[in-house]
C-alpha positions as CSV (number, residue, x, y, z in Angstrom):
1,M,-0.3,0.2,0.0
2,G,2.8,2.5,-0.7
3,G,1.0,5.1,-2.8
4,I,-2.8,4.7,-2.2
5,L,-3.8,6.9,1.2
6,N,-6.5,5.2,3.3
7,P,-9.8,7.0,2.9
8,W,-10.9,6.4,7.1
9,A,-7.0,7.8,7.9
10,L,-7.5,10.9,5.3
11,L,-11.2,11.5,7.1
12,A,-9.5,10.9,10.4
13,G,-7.2,13.8,9.7
14,L,-9.8,16.0,8.5
15,V,-11.8,15.8,12.0
16,A,-8.7,16.3,13.8
17,V,-7.9,19.3,12.0
18,I,-11.5,20.3,12.3
19,G,-11.7,19.6,15.9
20,L,-8.3,21.8,16.9
21,V,-9.7,24.8,14.6
22,A,-13.2,24.5,16.3
23,G,-11.1,24.0,19.9
24,A,-9.1,27.2,18.9
25,Y,-11.9,29.2,17.9
26,L,-14.1,28.6,21.3
27,K,-11.0,29.5,23.2
28,G,-10.1,32.7,21.4
29,G,-13.7,33.4,22.1
30,H,-13.6,32.4,25.6
31,D,-10.2,34.5,26.1
32,A,-12.5,37.8,24.6
33,R,-15.2,37.0,26.5
34,N,-12.8,37.0,29.6
35,A,-10.8,40.2,28.8
36,M,-14.2,42.1,27.5
37,T,-15.5,41.7,31.2
38,S,-12.8,42.4,32.7
39,D,-12.5,45.9,31.0
40,I,-16.0,46.2,31.7
41,A,-15.6,45.8,35.8
42,R,-12.3,47.7,35.5
43,E,-14.8,50.7,34.0
44,E,-17.6,50.2,36.2
45,K,-14.8,50.1,39.5
46,I,-13.7,53.6,38.1
47,A,-17.1,55.0,37.5
48,Q,-18.6,54.3,41.0
49,T,-15.0,55.6,42.3
50,A,-15.5,58.8,40.4
51,Y,-19.2,58.9,41.8
52,D,-18.4,58.2,45.4
53,A,-15.7,61.0,45.4
54,A,-18.6,63.4,43.8
55,Q,-21.2,62.4,46.4
56,R,-18.7,62.8,48.7
57,A,-17.3,66.7,47.6
58,T,-21.2,67.6,47.2
59,A,-21.8,66.9,50.9
60,E,-19.2,68.7,52.0
61,E,-20.1,71.5,50.1
62,I,-23.6,71.5,51.5
63,A,-22.4,71.0,54.8
64,K,-20.5,74.4,54.7
65,I,-24.1,76.3,53.5
66,K,-25.1,79.0,56.3
67,I,-28.9,79.5,56.2
68,R,-29.6,83.0,57.2
69,N,-33.3,84.8,57.0
70,V,-33.2,88.1,55.7
71,T,-35.5,90.5,55.4
72,V,-35.3,92.9,52.5
73,R,-37.4,96.2,52.0
74,Q,-37.7,98.5,49.5
75,E,-39.9,100.6,47.9
76,L,-40.2,100.1,44.0
77,E,-39.3,103.6,42.0
78,K,-41.0,103.7,38.6
79,E,-41.1,106.8,36.4
80,I,-43.0,107.1,33.3
81,I,-41.6,109.2,30.5
82,R,-44.2,110.0,27.9
83,E,-43.9,111.9,24.8
84,P,-46.1,112.9,22.5
85,S,-45.8,111.4,18.8
86,D,-47.4,111.0,15.8
87,P,-48.8,107.8,15.3
88,D,-48.7,108.3,11.3
89,C,-44.6,109.0,11.9
90,R,-42.7,105.5,10.8
91,L,-39.2,107.6,11.5
92,S,-36.8,106.3,13.6
93,G,-35.7,108.9,16.4
94,R,-32.1,109.3,15.2
95,A,-34.0,110.2,11.3
96,L,-36.1,112.8,13.1
97,E,-33.0,114.1,14.9
98,L,-31.4,114.5,11.1
99,L,-34.2,115.9,10.0
100,N,-34.8,118.6,12.7
101,E,-31.1,119.2,12.5
102,Q,-31.6,120.0,8.6
103,L,-34.5,122.2,9.4
104,Q,-32.8,123.9,11.9
105,G,-29.2,124.6,10.4
106,P,-28.5,127.5,7.4
107,P,-29.4,126.4,3.7
108,R,-26.6,125.0,2.1
109,E,-25.5,125.2,-1.8
110,P,-26.1,122.2,-3.6
111,A,-22.9,120.4,-5.4
112,D,-22.2,121.6,-8.9
113,S,-24.6,124.2,-8.9
114,G,-27.4,121.2,-8.6
115,E,-26.7,120.6,-12.0
116,L,-27.3,117.2,-13.2
117,P,-25.3,115.3,-15.2
118,A,-26.4,115.6,-19.2
119,D,-27.0,111.3,-19.4
120,A,-28.9,111.1,-15.9
121,G,-31.9,112.6,-17.1
122,G,-33.4,110.0,-19.4
123,P,-35.4,107.1,-18.9
124,R,-33.4,103.8,-18.9
């Protein structure tokens, strides 16, 4: 039987290889699960430590609060200024100021003697 391999031996070898691969896969999954569990436990411990420290700090600060009852008596000062205004006026306060300045000031000479350029008068 030098050149022919026994089919049962091939099948046994194949089953052994499949078994080894499956075992390695399961062992790797188990190790990954253990690593993840230990990471979660470590993070939960850190979170609990931070929570406890925050609780202690809050309790210490609350203990420092001193309660005082103080009666404050003040009179309300209210001043209403009413200025007459025209209800139809749509100008802002600054626009009215500019208008009044122009009405009170001396008349000004228009630029360029008040003449328009020759091409400014026609429709476009």
